[in-house]
N, C-alpha and C positions, 0 to 999 in steps of 0.2 A: 783354177788356183795358181797363184804365183809361186815360183820356186825360190823366191827371195824371202824366206821366213827367218826370223831371228828371235831369240828369247829376250823378252823385256822384263823389267821389274814389275811385279804385280802387288797391289795393295789389297787384293781381294782376300777377306778373312778366311775363305774356304781353302786358301792355299797354305794357311798356317796350321801348326800342329794343334790337334784337338785332344781332349781328354777321352780315353776309351770308356770311362764309366758314365760321365754326364754329357759327353759330346759337346762341351763348351770349349772355347779357346782356353789354352793353358793359363793365360793371364786372368781369366774370369772364373776358373775352376774352383769349386769349393770341396772337391773330393781330395782332401789332403791325406797322403799316405803315411799316417802315423801308426805306431804300434799301439797295442792295447794300453789303456791308462793304468799306470802304476801309482797307487794312492800314496806311496812314500816319496814320490819324486816331484810333487807340486804342493803349493800352499794356496788354498782358496782365500780370496780376499772378499770379505763380506762388507757391503756398504748399502746405504739408503740413498735413493735418488728421487727427486721430485720434479726437477727442471725438465721442461718439454713434455710433461705428461699430464697437463691440465690440472695440476695440484694434487694428483694422486700419488701415493707413496708406493714405491717399488723396492723390494730387497734384491740386490744384485750380488751374485757370486761371480767375481771376475777371476782372471788368471787360471782358468780351468784348462785341463788337457784337451787337445783338439781331436778327440775320439768321439764320433757321433753316437755310437751305441752306448757308451758310458754316459754321455750328457743326457741322452734321451731317457735312459733308465733312472738316473739320479733325479732328473726333473720330475718324472712321473711319481717317484717315491715321495719327493718333497711335497708335491702338489697334493697327493693323497693324504699324507700325514698332517699337513697344515690345513687342509680343507679349503684351498684357494686355487686360483688359476695361475698360470705362468707359462713360460716358454724358455727354450734355449736358443742362443744365437751362435752360429758357427760360420765364420768367414776365414779367409786366409790369415788375417791379422788378429782376429778376436774369437775367443770362445768363452761364453758366459751363460749363466742361468738367471732369468728374471722371474721373481715370484711377486704376486700382487700383495700389497700390504706390508706392514712392518712385522716380519716373522723371524727376526734375528735369533731370538732365544730358541725357538723350535728348530730352526735350521742348524744352530750350533749343536744341539742335542743329537740330531740326525747324523751330522758329520762326525761327532765324537764316537757314536755307535759304529760307524763304518771305518773308523781309524783314519779319517782324512784330516790332515792338518789345516788349520785356518787361522786367519788373523782379521782384525777389524773390530768394529764397535761392539 
């Protein structure tokens, strides 16, 4: 080995900081450290979407808090009470719930019972 070593700039992603929970790069991490969702500090936006879904109607609850446990439990409750499928989407920029079909009225009743503010159609 030569004794003429020097440190050079590295673009190797293994040299960058990774998230301790998901072990992805911090720029790609979805483990967002938010507190538990407080139902008085957000307003759910209810809307209907059809574009990009093959003509199928989907009810979307947007502007939700970025708390995975809260999203998961609320999605499960809405799916059970509406009798349909659905999912939640959680990224660094977006937190929403997608329910299959036009279930606006049923979702509004569920949100009112849980004292969650909402706006929309």
